[in-house]
C-alpha positions in Angstrom: -23.5 12.6 56.1 -25.5 9.7 57.5 -26.5 6.6 55.5 -30.0 7.9 55.3 -28.9 11.3 53.9 -26.9 9.4 51.2 -30.1 7.8 49.9 -30.7 10.8 47.6 -27.4 9.9 45.9 -28.5 6.3 45.2 -27.0 4.5 48.2 -29.5 2.4 50.3 -29.5 0.3 53.5 -29.7 -3.4 52.9 -32.5 -5.4 54.6 -31.8 -8.8 56.3 -32.6 -10.8 53.2 -30.2 -8.7 51.1 -27.5 -9.1 53.7 -28.0 -12.9 53.8 -27.8 -13.1 50.0 -24.6 -11.1 50.0 -23.0 -13.2 52.7 -24.1 -16.4 50.8 -22.8 -15.2 47.5 -19.3 -14.2 48.8 -16.5 -16.2 50.4 -13.9 -13.6 51.4 -13.9 -10.7 53.8 -11.8 -8.8 56.4 -11.7 -9.7 60.1 -10.9 -6.9 62.5 -9.6 -7.8 65.9 -8.9 -5.4 68.8 -5.4 -4.7 69.9 -3.8 -2.2 72.3 -3.3 0.1 69.3 -4.9 0.0 65.9 -7.1 -3.0 65.1 -5.5 -6.0 63.5 -7.2 -6.7 60.1 -6.9 -9.9 58.2 -8.4 -11.0 54.9 -10.1 -14.4 55.4 -12.1 -16.9 53.5 -15.3 -17.8 55.2 -18.3 -20.2 55.0 -21.7 -18.7 56.0 -24.3 -21.1 57.6 -27.2 -19.1 56.1 -28.3 -18.0 59.6 -26.2 -16.3 62.3 -22.6 -17.6 61.9 -19.6 -17.5 59.7 -16.7 -20.1 59.9 -13.0 -19.5 59.3 -10.2 -21.9 59.0 -6.9 -20.9 60.7 -3.7 -22.6 59.7 -1.8 -23.3 63.0 1.9 -23.1 62.2 4.0 -21.9 65.2 3.0 -18.8 67.1 -0.1 -17.2 65.5 -0.9 -13.6 66.3 -4.3 -14.0 64.7 -5.1 -16.9 67.0 -3.8 -15.1 70.1 -5.8 -12.0 69.2 -8.9 -14.0 68.4 -8.9 -15.8 71.7 -8.3 -12.6 73.6 -11.1 -10.6 71.9 -14.4 -10.0 73.5 -15.8 -8.7 70.2 -14.7 -8.6 66.6 -15.9 -7.2 63.3 -16.0 -8.7 59.8 -16.5 -6.8 56.6 -17.7 -8.4 53.3 -17.9 -6.2 50.2 -18.0 -6.4 46.5 -17.5 -3.7 43.9 -18.5 -4.3 40.3 -18.4 -0.7 39.2 -18.4 2.8 40.7 -22.2 2.7 40.9 -22.7 -1.0 41.6 -21.4 -2.2 44.9 -22.4 -3.5 48.3 -20.9 -3.7 51.8 -21.9 -5.7 54.9 -20.4 -5.1 58.3 -20.9 -7.7 61.0 -20.2 -7.4 64.7 -19.9 -10.5 66.9 -17.7 -12.9 68.9 -15.3 -15.5 67.6 -14.5 -18.8 69.3 -12.8 -22.1 68.4 -15.1 -24.9 67.3 -14.7 -28.2 69.3 -13.4 -31.3 67.6 -16.9 -32.9 67.9 -18.6 -29.9 66.4 -15.9 -29.7 63.7 -16.6 -33.2 62.3 -20.3 -32.5 62.0 -19.6 -29.1 60.5 -17.1 -30.3 57.9 -19.9 -32.5 56.4 -22.0 -29.4 55.8 -19.3 -27.1 54.6 -18.7 -26.4 50.9 -14.9 -26.8 50.3 -15.0 -24.3 47.4 -15.2 -21.4 49.9 -11.6 -21.6 50.9 -8.2 -21.7 49.1 -6.6 -25.0 48.3 -3.8 -24.3 50.8 -6.3 -24.7 53.6 -7.6 -28.0 52.2 -4.1 -29.4 52.2 -3.4 -28.1 55.7 -6.7 -29.5 57.0 -5.7 -33.0 55.9 -2.7 -32.8 58.2 -4.9 -31.4 61.0 -2.7 -28.3 61.4 -5.9 -26.2 61.2 -8.6 -25.1 63.5 -12.1 -23.8 62.7 -13.4 -20.7 64.4 -17.1 -19.6 64.5 -18.0 -15.9 64.2 -21.4 -15.6 65.9 -23.2 -12.6 64.3 -24.7 -10.3 66.9 -25.2 -7.2 64.7 -25.4 -6.8 61.0 -25.7 -3.7 58.7 -25.4 -3.4 55.0 -25.4 -0.6 52.4 -25.5 -0.8 48.6 -25.6 1.2 45.5 -26.9 -0.6 42.5 -27.8 2.3 40.2 -26.5 5.6 38.8 -27.1 8.5 41.2 -30.2 10.6 40.2 -28.2 13.4 38.6 -26.5 11.0 36.1 -29.7 9.2 35.0 -31.2 10.0 31.7 -34.9 10.9 31.4 -37.1 8.4 29.7 -39.4 9.3 26.8 -42.2 10.2 29.4 -39.9 12.5 31.3 -39.2 10.1 34.2 -35.7 9.4 35.4 -34.5 5.9 34.6 
C-alpha cells in the first residue's frame, strides 16, 4: 500500500511545518550511511537549525568507521521518529549530504547550539577537542503520522458522527 492509501486507516502525510516541529521537538535519530553491503546505521543526537540542516557531534577516538563512511558518502539518510502509543506516532525521513564543519564555522555554531540536545559524554569530549561537528544538509524531507484511532475503532458521537 502507498502512504496515500493508508490515509483511510488514520495515517497522514506531514506538511513542512509539521516536519519542522517534529525535528525541533526531538534530539535523537538514526543516521544511515552507504557501504558496499547493507547500510551502516547509527543512533545520533542532533541539533536542528530550524531551516535546512542538522548538526551531529562525532567523538574522534582512534579509527572511526562512522567518520570514514561519512566522508566517503555522496548521500545519507536520517530518520527521526516518536511513538507515544500504537495510534499516536510520527516519523520523518530526511535525505541529504553530510560534511564536516570548519573550525571557524564551529565557533559561531557553538554559540547558537543548545547543549541539552546531546549527551553529557559529548560535552566532556568537546572540552578536550576530541570531537568534530558534522552538518547534514537536508535535500529531501518526508513525514508521516498517525495521531488518532483508525476509523473502525472510533466510537460514534451522540449525533452519529465518528469521533
